[in-house]
LUMDONU-293384 format. One line per field, with one value per residue (C-alpha): chain; residue in one letter; x, y negated, z negated. Coordinates in Angstrom, 1 decimal. Last residue first. Layout:
N
chain <- c(A ...)
resn <- c(A ...)
px <- c(X ...)
py <- c(Y ...)
pz <- c(Z ...)
//
This chain:
66
chain <- c(A A A A A A A A A A A A A A A A A A A A A A A A A A A A A A A A A A A A A A A A A A A A A A A A A A A A A A A A A A A A A A A A A A)
resn <- c(X X X X X X X X X X X X X X X X X X X X X X X X X X X X X X X X X X X X X X X X X X X X X X X X X X X X X X X X X X X X X X X X X X)
px <- c(-22.9 -20.2 -17.2 -15.7 -12.3 -10.4 -8.2 -7.4 -6.5 -5.3 -1.6 -1.6 -2.4 -3.4 -4.5 -7.7 -9.1 -12.5 -14.7 -18.4 -19.2 -17.7 -16.1 -17.3 -17.0 -13.2 -12.7 -12.3 -11.0 -7.8 -9.1 -6.3 -7.7 -10.8 -9.9 -10.4 -12.0 -11.2 -13.2 -12.6 -15.4 -15.1 -16.4 -16.3 -15.7 -14.9 -14.1 -10.8 -10.4 -7.5 -4.9 -2.5 -0.8 2.8 5.7 8.9 11.8 14.5 13.5 13.3 12.6 9.9 8.3 8.2 6.5 3.9)
py <- c(-15.9 -17.3 -18.3 -21.7 -22.4 -25.7 -27.7 -31.3 -34.2 -37.8 -37.2 -33.9 -30.3 -30.8 -27.3 -26.0 -22.7 -21.3 -24.3 -23.7 -27.2 -28.9 -32.3 -34.5 -31.5 -31.4 -35.0 -38.2 -41.2 -41.5 -44.1 -45.4 -43.8 -41.6 -37.9 -36.2 -32.8 -29.4 -26.3 -22.6 -20.0 -17.1 -13.5 -11.1 -7.5 -6.2 -2.5 -1.0 2.6 4.6 6.0 3.2 1.8 2.5 0.3 2.4 -0.1 -0.6 -4.3 -4.6 -0.9 -0.6 -3.9 -2.7 0.5 -1.4)
pz <- c(7.9 10.0 7.9 8.6 10.1 10.1 12.4 11.3 13.5 12.8 12.3 14.0 13.1 9.5 8.6 6.9 5.8 4.6 4.9 4.1 2.6 5.7 6.5 3.7 1.4 1.9 0.9 3.0 1.1 3.2 5.6 7.7 10.8 10.5 10.9 14.3 14.0 15.3 14.6 14.5 13.8 11.4 11.3 8.3 7.8 11.3 11.1 12.0 12.7 11.4 14.0 13.5 16.7 17.0 18.0 17.5 17.5 20.2 20.4 24.2 25.0 22.3 23.3 27.0 26.0 23.9)
//
């Protein structure tokens, strides 16, 4: 933190309030079938929280752990 303060000339302070974990997620990577664009969200996961196309044939998605 001290180094960041010196580099950016800004006060970097941590909050005094406590943080509590509310939910937990797991990250997954999956290769998509080539030239088959019929895949829908529920074909991958029913519990999907977020998704990103990370490469032409790969997606990265997160699922909430219950």
